[in-house]
Backbone as CSV, one residue per row, in Angstrom:
resi,resn,N_x,N_y,N_z,CA_x,CA_y,CA_z,C_x,C_y,C_z
1,MET,5.430,-104.267,-180.155,4.308,-103.747,-179.670,3.800,-102.951,-180.936
2,ILE,2.666,-103.213,-181.323,2.084,-102.330,-182.225,1.476,-101.125,-181.675
3,ILE,1.746,-100.077,-182.144,0.789,-98.996,-181.394,-0.491,-98.592,-182.792
4,PHE,-1.687,-98.622,-182.128,-2.962,-98.547,-183.209,-3.408,-97.177,-182.666
5,PRO,-3.213,-96.268,-183.554,-3.892,-94.715,-183.374,-5.329,-95.461,-183.794
6,ALA,-5.962,-94.366,-182.896,-7.600,-94.442,-182.629,-8.240,-93.634,-183.482
7,ILE,-9.591,-93.966,-184.413,-10.536,-93.084,-184.720,-11.791,-93.764,-184.421
8,ASP,-12.510,-92.670,-183.517,-13.860,-93.208,-182.952,-14.940,-92.178,-184.250
9,LEU,-15.892,-92.888,-184.802,-16.649,-92.567,-185.601,-18.110,-92.167,-184.807
10,LEU,-18.734,-91.107,-184.899,-19.792,-90.822,-184.412,-20.583,-89.769,-185.407
11,ASP,-21.714,-90.409,-186.013,-22.515,-89.536,-187.301,-21.340,-89.129,-188.262
12,GLY,-20.255,-89.917,-188.311,-19.834,-89.780,-189.833,-18.566,-88.636,-189.282
13,LYS,-18.440,-88.292,-187.932,-16.959,-87.278,-187.358,-16.148,-88.106,-186.465
14,CYS,-15.104,-87.555,-186.297,-13.916,-88.237,-185.948,-14.175,-87.741,-184.392
15,VAL,-14.456,-88.540,-183.296,-14.722,-87.832,-182.079,-14.065,-88.638,-180.784
16,ARG,-13.823,-88.486,-179.566,-13.440,-89.037,-178.814,-14.656,-88.919,-177.404
17,LEU,-14.880,-89.919,-177.074,-15.758,-90.187,-175.533,-14.986,-89.880,-174.324
18,LYS,-15.526,-89.412,-173.246,-14.802,-89.428,-171.774,-15.298,-90.408,-171.173
19,GLN,-14.771,-91.788,-170.922,-15.091,-92.665,-169.996,-16.334,-93.586,-170.731
20,GLY,-16.324,-93.515,-172.097,-17.331,-93.935,-173.024,-18.822,-93.696,-172.843
21,LEU,-18.799,-92.291,-172.279,-20.217,-91.512,-172.374,-20.645,-90.827,-173.416
22,TYR,-21.883,-91.103,-174.023,-22.377,-90.640,-175.231,-22.323,-88.971,-174.974
23,ASP,-22.813,-88.599,-173.726,-22.880,-87.334,-173.680,-21.587,-86.531,-173.568
24,GLN,-20.348,-86.837,-173.207,-19.260,-86.579,-173.070,-18.465,-86.378,-174.460
25,VAL,-19.011,-85.765,-175.436,-18.192,-85.957,-176.307,-16.868,-85.045,-177.222
26,THR,-15.903,-85.044,-177.443,-15.106,-83.968,-178.262,-15.063,-84.319,-179.903
27,LYS,-15.457,-83.590,-180.578,-15.316,-83.662,-181.782,-13.683,-82.987,-182.543
28,TYR,-13.022,-84.361,-182.933,-11.735,-83.655,-183.533,-11.556,-83.411,-185.337
29,SER,-12.911,-84.004,-185.717,-12.492,-83.681,-187.478,-13.679,-83.948,-187.772
30,ASP,-14.104,-83.428,-188.813,-15.189,-83.879,-189.959,-15.055,-84.546,-190.783
31,ARG,-13.322,-84.826,-191.330,-12.997,-85.907,-192.337,-12.061,-87.049,-191.825
32,PRO,-12.828,-87.898,-191.443,-11.918,-89.045,-190.911,-10.959,-89.781,-191.547
33,GLU,-11.212,-89.740,-193.325,-10.288,-90.241,-194.101,-8.805,-89.155,-193.930
34,GLU,-9.054,-88.148,-193.523,-7.401,-87.214,-193.783,-6.809,-87.400,-192.257
35,VAL,-7.634,-87.664,-191.173,-6.974,-88.072,-190.131,-6.561,-89.579,-190.291
36,ALA,-6.933,-90.194,-190.803,-5.979,-91.694,-191.647,-4.640,-91.536,-192.128
37,ARG,-5.015,-90.603,-193.063,-3.975,-90.507,-194.265,-2.761,-89.797,-192.873
38,ASP,-2.963,-88.832,-192.377,-2.210,-88.262,-191.606,-1.531,-89.372,-190.426
39,PHE,-2.412,-89.982,-190.024,-1.635,-91.482,-189.375,-0.790,-92.206,-190.297
40,LYS,-1.102,-92.520,-191.176,-0.017,-93.111,-192.037,0.920,-92.489,-192.757
41,ALA,1.101,-90.802,-192.569,2.097,-90.180,-192.853,3.259,-90.119,-191.711
42,GLN,2.620,-90.404,-190.225,3.245,-90.440,-189.001,4.015,-91.742,-188.804
43,GLY,3.802,-92.800,-189.876,4.538,-93.860,-189.608,3.263,-95.225,-189.486
44,ALA,2.408,-94.810,-188.948,1.209,-96.026,-188.749,0.975,-97.263,-189.329
45,LYS,1.061,-98.310,-189.179,0.889,-99.301,-190.027,-0.737,-99.822,-189.736
46,TRP,-1.393,-99.798,-188.771,-2.638,-100.365,-188.379,-3.498,-99.242,-187.947
47,ILE,-4.631,-99.139,-188.136,-5.814,-98.045,-187.262,-6.661,-98.716,-186.688
48,HIS,-7.126,-98.323,-185.274,-8.439,-99.023,-184.691,-9.383,-98.144,-184.827
49,ILE,-10.659,-98.502,-185.440,-11.675,-97.639,-185.838,-13.063,-98.246,-185.116
50,VAL,-13.574,-97.408,-184.564,-14.791,-97.951,-183.847,-16.121,-97.192,-184.310
51,ASP,-17.148,-97.830,-184.509,-18.156,-97.101,-185.075,-19.099,-97.150,-183.951
52,LEU,-19.186,-95.653,-183.320,-19.748,-95.517,-182.080,-21.358,-95.518,-181.979
53,ASN,-21.916,-95.555,-183.175,-23.305,-95.487,-183.752,-23.627,-96.896,-183.338
54,ALA,-22.829,-97.746,-184.089,-23.217,-99.164,-184.263,-22.851,-99.755,-182.506
55,ALA,-22.111,-99.441,-181.817,-21.825,-99.935,-180.801,-22.946,-99.921,-179.934
56,LYS,-23.951,-98.531,-180.065,-24.944,-98.485,-179.408,-26.101,-99.015,-179.620
57,THR,-26.183,-98.983,-180.835,-27.615,-99.689,-181.494,-27.560,-100.806,-182.057
58,GLY,-26.141,-101.115,-182.374,-26.347,-102.420,-183.153,-26.627,-102.421,-184.504
59,VAL,-26.766,-100.951,-185.058,-26.961,-101.016,-186.654,-25.912,-100.243,-187.636
60,PRO,-25.206,-101.060,-188.361,-23.831,-100.236,-189.140,-24.266,-99.002,-189.598
61,THR,-23.662,-98.203,-189.038,-23.824,-96.612,-189.301,-22.713,-96.164,-190.345
62,ASN,-21.322,-96.250,-189.960,-20.403,-95.654,-190.470,-19.356,-96.673,-191.597
63,HIS,-19.751,-97.616,-191.850,-18.963,-98.760,-192.533,-18.553,-98.152,-193.969
64,GLU,-19.419,-97.173,-194.793,-18.615,-96.845,-195.861,-17.311,-96.082,-195.596
65,ILE,-17.426,-95.290,-194.702,-15.965,-94.474,-194.089,-15.046,-95.304,-193.916
66,ILE,-15.050,-96.517,-193.030,-14.150,-97.180,-193.051,-13.672,-98.024,-194.238
67,GLY,-14.839,-98.294,-195.251,-14.169,-98.961,-196.572,-13.271,-97.457,-197.059
68,ARG,-13.686,-96.680,-197.258,-12.973,-95.448,-197.970,-11.604,-95.537,-197.149
69,VAL,-11.450,-95.508,-195.921,-9.959,-95.580,-194.900,-9.512,-96.690,-195.607
70,VAL,-9.741,-97.681,-195.451,-9.081,-98.857,-196.277,-8.628,-98.677,-197.732
71,ALA,-9.550,-98.329,-198.613,-9.379,-98.104,-200.009,-8.152,-96.988,-200.026
72,GLU,-8.301,-95.757,-199.362,-7.346,-94.664,-199.441,-6.062,-94.758,-199.029
73,THR,-6.000,-95.701,-197.914,-4.942,-95.398,-197.224,-3.969,-97.034,-197.280
74,GLY,-4.799,-97.834,-197.766,-3.947,-99.377,-197.692,-3.325,-99.684,-196.366
75,LEU,-3.861,-98.958,-195.393,-3.378,-99.518,-194.080,-4.087,-100.429,-193.622
76,ARG,-3.787,-101.342,-192.709,-4.667,-102.389,-191.856,-5.402,-101.842,-191.011
77,ILE,-6.613,-102.260,-191.277,-7.899,-101.694,-190.284,-8.446,-102.728,-189.085
78,GLN,-8.347,-102.206,-187.698,-9.270,-103.139,-186.976,-10.147,-102.443,-186.659
79,THR,-11.351,-102.942,-186.620,-12.506,-102.162,-186.365,-13.608,-102.759,-185.881
80,GLY,-14.677,-102.046,-184.689,-15.420,-102.748,-184.127,-16.477,-102.019,-183.620
81,GLY,-17.492,-102.315,-183.061,-18.852,-101.330,-182.938,-20.018,-101.927,-183.601
82,GLY,-20.867,-102.602,-182.987,-22.113,-103.316,-183.547,-21.860,-104.508,-184.687
83,ILE,-21.061,-105.074,-184.418,-21.123,-106.178,-185.500,-21.778,-107.647,-184.400
84,ARG,-22.863,-107.689,-184.948,-23.559,-108.782,-184.467,-23.952,-109.880,-185.110
85,ASN,-23.621,-110.097,-186.423,-24.023,-110.936,-187.110,-23.211,-111.424,-188.459
86,MET,-23.176,-112.205,-189.061,-22.211,-112.801,-190.329,-22.255,-112.138,-191.398
87,ASP,-23.740,-111.272,-191.741,-23.570,-110.373,-192.611,-22.716,-109.559,-192.869
88,THR,-22.707,-108.525,-191.696,-21.993,-107.480,-191.042,-20.386,-108.008,-191.192
89,LEU,-20.139,-108.794,-190.323,-18.991,-109.176,-190.189,-18.298,-109.748,-191.938
90,LYS,-19.113,-110.429,-192.695,-18.650,-110.542,-193.575,-18.512,-109.333,-194.875
91,ARG,-19.230,-108.584,-194.638,-19.303,-107.281,-195.533,-17.952,-106.608,-194.921
92,LEU,-17.610,-106.239,-193.806,-16.428,-105.859,-193.595,-14.961,-106.438,-193.757
93,ILE,-15.026,-107.482,-193.734,-13.719,-108.305,-194.321,-13.520,-108.681,-195.546
94,GLU,-14.831,-109.152,-196.251,-14.897,-109.364,-197.615,-15.022,-108.277,-198.644
95,GLU,-15.823,-107.325,-198.561,-16.470,-106.062,-199.117,-15.408,-104.875,-198.978
96,TYR,-15.327,-104.698,-197.461,-14.409,-103.385,-197.337,-13.002,-103.471,-197.106
97,GLY,-12.407,-104.960,-196.617,-11.329,-105.337,-196.859,-10.396,-104.632,-195.295
98,VAL,-11.656,-104.962,-194.382,-11.046,-104.587,-192.909,-9.796,-105.963,-192.624
99,SER,-9.152,-105.497,-191.945,-7.880,-106.737,-191.691,-8.314,-107.554,-190.179
100,ARG,-8.963,-106.824,-189.565,-9.403,-107.528,-188.245,-10.682,-106.940,-187.503
101,CYS,-11.678,-107.745,-187.127,-12.775,-107.404,-186.789,-12.912,-107.523,-185.042
102,VAL,-13.519,-106.538,-184.632,-13.932,-106.572,-182.962,-15.000,-107.168,-182.773
103,LEU,-15.244,-108.124,-182.116,-16.419,-108.602,-181.260,-16.790,-108.359,-179.655
104,GLY,-17.619,-107.464,-179.410,-17.785,-107.244,-178.024,-19.234,-107.452,-177.547
105,THR,-19.975,-106.814,-177.692,-21.306,-106.954,-177.192,-21.957,-108.485,-177.431
106,SER,-21.522,-108.467,-178.903,-21.899,-110.005,-179.306,-21.063,-111.126,-179.034
107,ALA,-20.092,-110.782,-178.636,-19.210,-112.115,-178.144,-19.825,-112.259,-176.700
108,MET,-20.669,-111.437,-176.015,-20.969,-111.948,-174.357,-22.420,-112.253,-174.606
109,ARG,-23.072,-111.764,-175.774,-24.644,-112.723,-175.818,-25.054,-113.450,-176.900
110,ASP,-24.266,-113.677,-177.803,-24.262,-114.559,-178.901,-23.101,-115.429,-179.079
111,ARG,-23.021,-116.562,-178.462,-21.951,-117.598,-178.409,-22.070,-118.354,-179.697
112,ALA,-23.250,-118.344,-180.234,-23.394,-119.211,-181.702,-22.451,-118.249,-182.612
113,PHE,-22.985,-117.320,-182.888,-22.169,-116.108,-183.780,-21.023,-116.076,-183.243
114,THR,-20.632,-116.039,-182.216,-18.938,-115.833,-181.836,-18.379,-116.759,-182.238
115,GLU,-18.934,-118.217,-182.049,-17.765,-119.297,-182.579,-17.930,-119.611,-183.790
116,ALA,-19.191,-119.180,-184.454,-19.030,-119.180,-186.296,-18.257,-118.251,-186.696
117,ALA,-17.838,-117.416,-186.073,-16.981,-116.087,-186.765,-15.638,-116.575,-186.515
118,LEU,-15.387,-117.118,-185.308,-14.296,-117.527,-184.984,-13.438,-118.811,-185.840
119,THR,-14.745,-119.449,-185.925,-14.447,-120.830,-187.146,-14.096,-119.964,-188.477
120,LYS,-14.721,-119.113,-188.843,-14.682,-119.104,-190.454,-13.601,-117.792,-190.928
121,TYR,-13.465,-117.204,-189.734,-12.406,-116.118,-189.907,-11.357,-116.033,-189.081
122,SER,-10.821,-117.015,-187.683,-9.818,-117.241,-187.466,-9.383,-116.234,-186.597
123,ASN,-8.021,-115.758,-187.130,-7.014,-114.723,-186.780,-7.457,-113.263,-187.335
124,GLN,-8.635,-113.218,-187.696,-9.280,-111.730,-188.236,-9.897,-111.455,-187.547
125,ILE,-10.453,-112.181,-186.062,-11.382,-111.865,-184.962,-10.896,-111.256,-183.670
126,ALA,-11.090,-110.297,-183.241,-10.313,-109.803,-181.720,-11.711,-109.931,-181.000
127,ILE,-11.690,-110.433,-179.444,-12.604,-110.107,-178.633,-12.255,-108.802,-177.998
128,GLY,-13.475,-108.096,-178.081,-13.101,-106.742,-177.450,-13.655,-106.814,-175.863
129,ILE,-13.060,-106.662,-174.964,-13.164,-106.949,-173.216,-13.360,-105.115,-172.835
130,ASP,-14.352,-104.779,-172.414,-14.193,-103.630,-172.046,-14.797,-103.530,-170.781
131,ALA,-13.851,-103.237,-169.929,-14.165,-103.438,-168.280,-14.554,-102.501,-167.377
132,HIS,-15.170,-102.390,-166.381,-15.827,-101.291,-165.545,-15.714,-102.084,-164.141
133,GLY,-14.995,-101.943,-163.088,-14.727,-102.141,-162.146,-14.488,-103.969,-161.862
134,GLY,-13.635,-103.963,-163.231,-13.148,-105.425,-163.166,-14.226,-106.539,-163.889
135,ASP,-15.691,-105.856,-164.058,-16.579,-106.538,-165.051,-17.016,-106.165,-166.248
136,VAL,-17.208,-107.134,-167.391,-17.198,-106.776,-168.342,-18.568,-105.855,-168.746
137,ALA,-18.401,-104.551,-169.753,-19.287,-103.729,-169.891,-19.824,-103.815,-171.358
138,VAL,-21.132,-103.767,-171.491,-21.828,-104.319,-173.202,-22.653,-102.896,-173.654
139,ASP,-23.329,-103.153,-174.724,-24.230,-102.224,-175.230,-23.278,-100.719,-175.597
140,GLY,-21.956,-100.479,-175.897,-21.241,-99.340,-176.334,-21.165,-99.012,-174.546
141,TRP,-20.794,-99.784,-173.854,-20.354,-99.610,-172.282,-21.805,-98.787,-171.475
142,THR,-22.627,-98.922,-171.971,-23.898,-98.625,-170.873,-24.540,-99.435,-170.274
143,SER,-24.136,-100.578,-170.403,-24.443,-101.540,-169.281,-23.649,-102.368,-168.711
144,ARG,-23.442,-103.018,-167.551,-22.388,-104.199,-166.831,-23.454,-105.651,-167.190
145,SER,-22.044,-106.380,-167.343,-22.483,-108.044,-167.543,-22.461,-108.333,-166.402
146,GLY,-21.888,-108.299,-165.263,-21.652,-109.052,-163.983,-20.455,-110.119,-163.872
147,ILE,-19.699,-110.362,-165.315,-18.683,-111.191,-165.567,-17.660,-110.464,-165.582
148,LYS,-16.494,-111.016,-164.809,-15.224,-111.006,-164.587,-14.325,-110.771,-166.006
149,ALA,-13.879,-109.883,-166.397,-13.017,-109.600,-167.435,-12.168,-110.834,-167.821
150,THR,-11.305,-111.085,-166.940,-10.416,-112.492,-167.054,-10.913,-113.671,-167.392
151,GLU,-12.384,-113.866,-166.517,-12.769,-114.982,-166.810,-13.669,-115.333,-168.298
152,PHE,-14.301,-113.895,-168.557,-14.966,-113.898,-169.918,-13.773,-114.133,-171.014
153,ALA,-12.545,-113.720,-170.667,-11.418,-113.918,-171.952,-11.269,-115.384,-171.723
154,LEU,-11.287,-116.303,-170.713,-10.705,-117.488,-170.922,-11.953,-118.367,-171.721
155,GLN,-13.062,-118.076,-171.497,-14.425,-118.389,-172.054,-14.309,-118.010,-173.435
156,MET,-13.746,-117.042,-174.002,-13.383,-116.713,-175.353,-12.464,-117.457,-176.075
157,LYS,-11.354,-117.756,-175.210,-10.346,-118.478,-175.599,-10.674,-120.292,-175.853
158,ALA,-11.363,-120.604,-175.065,-11.767,-121.932,-175.366,-12.755,-122.034,-176.420
159,LEU,-13.261,-120.783,-176.970,-13.915,-121.096,-178.331,-12.810,-120.724,-179.525
160,GLY,-11.840,-120.407,-179.300,-10.747,-120.353,-180.200,-10.288,-118.845,-180.656
161,ALA,-10.771,-117.894,-179.652,-10.264,-116.679,-179.772,-8.448,-116.561,-179.378
162,GLN,-8.004,-115.818,-180.211,-6.426,-115.654,-179.995,-5.991,-114.470,-179.461
163,THR,-6.911,-113.325,-179.785,-6.733,-111.908,-179.387,-7.663,-111.186,-178.857
164,VAL,-7.414,-110.447,-177.699,-8.240,-109.906,-176.807,-8.037,-108.324,-176.867
165,ILE,-8.717,-107.334,-176.847,-8.602,-106.242,-176.901,-9.090,-105.561,-175.313
166,TYR,-8.320,-105.242,-174.396,-8.848,-104.871,-172.945,-8.747,-103.492,-172.847
167,THR,-9.735,-103.010,-172.681,-9.950,-101.752,-172.142,-10.727,-101.312,-170.925
168,ASP,-9.870,-100.559,-170.208,-10.626,-99.943,-168.855,-11.202,-98.511,-168.896
169,ILE,-12.557,-98.706,-168.830,-13.520,-97.806,-169.201,-13.087,-96.607,-168.360
170,SER,-13.080,-96.444,-167.277,-12.788,-95.549,-166.156,-11.817,-94.935,-166.494
171,ARG,-10.865,-95.272,-167.233,-9.560,-94.350,-167.777,-9.607,-93.894,-169.049
172,ASP,-10.574,-94.396,-170.045,-10.839,-93.952,-171.349,-11.233,-92.644,-171.336
173,GLY,-10.115,-91.585,-172.379,-10.232,-90.530,-172.407,-9.994,-89.597,-171.386
174,MET,-9.171,-90.254,-170.473,-8.926,-89.548,-169.120,-7.235,-89.158,-169.163
175,LEU,-6.485,-89.666,-170.107,-5.375,-89.131,-170.222,-4.587,-89.420,-168.635
176,ILE,-4.854,-90.410,-167.839,-4.313,-90.445,-166.470,-3.529,-91.757,-166.490
177,GLY,-3.261,-92.673,-167.374,-2.321,-93.647,-167.345,-3.180,-94.962,-167.389
178,PRO,-2.659,-96.189,-168.236,-3.086,-97.458,-168.676,-3.354,-98.194,-167.621
179,ALA,-4.437,-98.837,-167.500,-4.627,-100.092,-166.542,-3.371,-101.146,-166.196
180,THR,-2.202,-101.171,-165.909,-1.074,-101.645,-165.658,-1.020,-103.113,-165.161
181,LEU,-1.594,-103.199,-164.265,-1.726,-104.323,-163.508,-2.734,-104.992,-164.066
182,GLN,-3.838,-104.475,-164.436,-4.990,-105.175,-165.027,-4.523,-105.797,-166.245
183,THR,-4.087,-105.030,-167.228,-3.829,-105.526,-168.548,-2.573,-106.672,-168.543
184,ALA,-1.630,-106.435,-167.467,-0.761,-107.528,-167.034,-1.169,-109.096,-166.494
185,GLU,-2.174,-108.727,-165.800,-3.234,-110.072,-165.443,-3.818,-110.794,-166.431
186,MET,-4.272,-109.873,-167.521,-5.034,-110.535,-168.661,-3.821,-111.324,-169.548
187,VAL,-2.837,-110.784,-169.292,-1.765,-111.569,-170.276,-0.985,-112.703,-169.460
188,GLU,-1.052,-112.771,-168.393,-0.572,-113.686,-167.384,-1.630,-114.920,-167.371
189,VAL,-2.931,-114.560,-167.268,-3.745,-115.453,-166.858,-4.608,-116.437,-168.274
190,THR,-4.556,-115.453,-169.138,-5.166,-116.015,-170.274,-4.223,-116.549,-171.222
191,GLY,-2.861,-115.821,-171.302,-1.960,-116.199,-172.378,-2.331,-116.376,-173.570
192,MET,-3.218,-115.163,-173.750,-3.663,-114.822,-175.163,-3.030,-113.456,-175.757
193,ASP,-2.911,-112.969,-176.869,-2.700,-111.872,-177.472,-3.564,-110.469,-176.982
194,VAL,-2.759,-109.926,-176.118,-3.850,-108.747,-175.454,-3.670,-107.555,-176.470
195,ILE,-4.267,-106.912,-176.623,-4.048,-105.224,-176.981,-4.620,-104.342,-175.754
196,ALA,-3.663,-103.286,-175.393,-4.439,-102.345,-174.166,-5.031,-101.198,-174.607
197,SER,-6.006,-101.100,-174.205,-6.850,-99.616,-174.277,-6.960,-98.923,-173.423
198,GLY,-6.972,-97.546,-173.257,-7.558,-96.871,-172.393,-6.575,-96.295,-171.227
199,GLY,-6.651,-94.937,-171.188,-5.752,-94.157,-170.289,-4.552,-93.598,-170.595
200,ILE,-4.109,-94.246,-172.152,-2.768,-93.740,-172.512,-2.736,-91.918,-172.530
201,GLY,-1.574,-91.454,-171.663,-1.570,-89.709,-171.614,-0.446,-89.378,-171.929
202,SER,0.798,-90.079,-172.100,2.091,-89.892,-172.485,2.802,-91.286,-173.465
203,GLN,3.771,-90.647,-173.760,4.667,-91.859,-174.202,5.571,-92.436,-173.261
204,GLU,5.768,-92.204,-172.330,6.220,-92.996,-171.171,4.977,-93.959,-170.809
205,ASP,3.667,-93.642,-170.887,2.772,-94.980,-170.803,2.570,-95.513,-171.636
206,ILE,2.948,-95.576,-172.879,3.387,-96.753,-174.083,4.479,-97.358,-173.228
207,PHE,5.633,-96.935,-172.977,6.687,-97.700,-172.416,6.311,-98.471,-171.467
208,GLU,5.432,-97.972,-170.497,5.055,-98.643,-169.247,4.431,-99.910,-169.813
209,ILE,2.987,-99.749,-170.552,2.030,-100.698,-170.746,2.794,-101.930,-171.708
210,LYS,3.904,-101.510,-172.460,4.715,-102.693,-173.045,5.278,-103.612,-171.968
211,LYS,5.767,-103.086,-170.772,6.106,-103.957,-169.779,5.372,-105.216,-169.374
212,THR,3.978,-104.825,-169.692,2.865,-105.907,-169.273,3.085,-107.458,-170.137
213,GLY,3.711,-107.066,-171.362,3.518,-108.053,-172.521,2.693,-108.300,-173.455
214,CYS,1.872,-107.372,-173.258,0.796,-106.724,-174.323,1.646,-107.121,-175.732
215,VAL,0.759,-107.353,-176.855,1.100,-106.984,-178.355,1.058,-105.811,-178.646
216,GLY,0.063,-105.317,-178.218,-0.071,-103.751,-178.955,-1.001,-102.586,-177.855
217,VAL,-0.951,-101.882,-178.411,-1.559,-100.540,-177.545,-2.385,-99.661,-178.295
218,ILE,-3.960,-99.098,-178.097,-4.424,-98.417,-178.734,-4.512,-96.885,-177.832
219,VAL,-4.142,-95.933,-179.047,-3.951,-94.702,-178.379,-5.178,-93.661,-179.398
220,GLY,-5.352,-93.154,-178.378,-6.362,-91.797,-179.057,-6.348,-90.537,-178.868
221,LYS,-6.876,-90.171,-177.375,-7.102,-88.633,-177.398,-5.634,-88.280,-177.127
222,ALA,-4.711,-88.721,-176.378,-3.091,-88.418,-176.559,-2.632,-88.024,-177.651
223,ILE,-3.228,-88.934,-178.893,-2.529,-88.456,-180.086,-3.289,-86.981,-180.449
224,TYR,-4.523,-86.691,-180.479,-5.240,-85.794,-180.755,-4.766,-84.566,-179.965
225,GLU,-4.431,-84.649,-178.508,-4.333,-83.580,-177.658,-2.663,-83.110,-177.673
226,GLY,-2.077,-84.011,-178.905,-0.599,-83.616,-178.603,0.263,-84.259,-177.713
227,LYS,-0.112,-85.003,-176.798,0.540,-85.627,-175.617,1.390,-86.888,-176.126
228,VAL,0.969,-87.313,-177.320,1.867,-88.520,-177.992,2.147,-88.050,-179.225
229,ARG,3.189,-88.234,-179.564,3.741,-88.105,-181.232,3.980,-89.339,-181.784
230,LEU,3.106,-89.610,-182.625,3.148,-91.017,-183.357,4.212,-91.391,-184.102
231,SER,4.915,-90.156,-184.868,5.998,-90.324,-185.445,6.935,-90.741,-184.758
232,GLU,7.150,-90.310,-183.222,8.415,-90.770,-182.388,8.351,-92.236,-181.860
233,CYS,7.080,-92.815,-182.172,6.912,-93.852,-181.583,7.163,-95.198,-182.294
234,MET,7.775,-96.356,-181.728,8.148,-97.173,-182.995,6.989,-98.032,-183.291
235,GLN,6.778,-98.417,-184.478,5.768,-98.801,-185.287,6.395,-100.158,-185.418
236,SER,5.660,-101.386,-185.301,5.720,-102.720,-185.751,4.894,-103.665,-186.411
237,GLU,5.062,-104.646,-187.013,4.130,-105.576,-187.546,3.817,-106.207,-186.352
């Protein structure tokens, strides 16, 4: 199971949101590149980066920073937030060297773009499914879609998606443990490669979420707060 340390970018700063709320922001660093280098020094092979500005507005805002992280660390970068057209997607993958792009709101609202993205870039695309109360949330987690997370995952699988990033918003940034049952259900129902996100508060939580059969887990606040020591967690391709 791959551990993805997370960097959330807001106005160029490394921050974390509480339950996806933009008015519940904790800033951890003014220099995301240094945070990424530290993750590499601790053994990370991937980093998960979210452009929070773009997630909310749909306008790419922090892409140059993401490009610098790729160039300066040589790590594989998985990134999402506001990727809503082929121009943005192409720039991230072909110009900035991002290894995997995450489609969230666009996957819900623009099936033509999603299908085109999956056709052109195949395994370099992940579908971000952010759930609140079992339903998919969109627009940077600010609204609900009314579609069940597992149902939506199966729709994406039919379009050719192989990888899902499943986030329980109610747990995100809360350090209260992951949505183990829901993650296991996503793995079992879809048969897709599922990356879990949200709620990790200890290294024991990482061991527990691994039991669901997920292929990866995203860890953010727990690392910044010293509750998870990345150097002590197994990193694998």
